[in-house]
N, C-alpha and C positions, 0 to 999 in steps of 0.2 A: 434143493430146497433151497428159496433165495432169501439170503439174509437183507435184513433193513440196512440202508447205508446211513453210515453216520457221518457227521459233518465236524468239525474241529470249530470250536466256538472260541474266539478272542476276545479277551477282556476289553471293557472298555477304553482303559488306559493305551493299551496297544494301539486300538484304533486311532485314538487321538493324536500318538507319538507319529502314527504312520501317515496321517492327515497333514501332521505338522511340517513334515519333511517336504511334502509337496509346496504346502501353502506359504510354508516360512522360509524354508532353507532353498527353495528354486529348484528341486529334482523334479524330472517329468513323473508322471505316473507309473509309466514301464520300470524306469532307474529304480524308483522306491520300491516298487513291488518285488523286484529281481532280488535286490538286497535284503528285504525281510524275508523271502521265500514265500510269497503269496501270490496269487493269482490277481495280473491288474486289473481285470474286471472287479472284482472284490475290493479293490482299494478305491477304484471310481464310483461302486456305489457307496462306499465310507463317506470319500469327499463330497459327495451329493447328498447324503444325508447330513452331513456336519454344515454345509451351505444351507442348507433347508432350515437346519434348527436354527442358524446364526440370523436368518430371515423371520423368524418364526412361523415359518409352516409346518415344521413337524413337532409331531409331539415328544414333550420331554418323557423321562421315563416315569417318573411319578405320575403324570397325567396319563401314561399308556396303562398303569397298573390301575389307576380310576377307572376309565375306561373298562377295563375288563371287569373289574369287580361290580360295576353298576350293569354292564350288559348280563351279568350272571344275575343279578337280584332282578332285573326286568323277567329275564326268563323264567325264575321262579314264579314272580307274581302272576305273569298271564298263566303259569301253570296253575295256580291256585284259584284264579277266578274262572279259568275253564272247569276246573274241578265243582267249585260251588256253582255255577252255572248249571252244569249237570245235574247236580244233586238238588236243584230247587224244583224240579219235576221229574218225578218218577216214569216210568215206562209205560204206565198206563195214561199218562197225561192228567192225573191228579194232581193236585198242590202238597207239597210237604209241608207238615207243621212243626215248628220249633215249640216247644213248652218250654217255659221259664220256670222260675219259683212260684210263682202264682199260679194255679192249677187253671184258672178261671182266664188267663192272658196268654193270648198265642200270637205268633208270627208267623202268617200266612204268605208263601209265595208263590204266587200264579202267573199266569201269562200277563196278566194287567199290574204288574208289580209287587210288591210286599204291603202289606196292610196288618194292623194291630187290631185284635179283637178281646174285648173282655166279657166272659160269658158269650152272648149271643149278637151283643151289639159291637158296631165298628166303632175304633176312636178315629 
């Protein structure tokens, strides 16, 4: 059976200090990576991300969390919209009617949109 590969995650402070070795203290990326015991390619990625953040191109952590939250909310709203759209016309093509507290007032959802009726006349 195959096992899922787990990757070591480094704290933000460690990444920042590793990038500082390269940018501020003049180490080359391979030298700094070797002294820290990480792959040079990883340090190159951290350095690139740090430079993008400094230029304002990369998202900050709080922006990334907000984007994730908003995407989840959009997904839920689209799902709700699809459910309501499917519920507006039943399988026979007839309109579904929503009865409110006033038994004479109804909201009809049909192919031409929603309309209110009281008794037999439309509003």
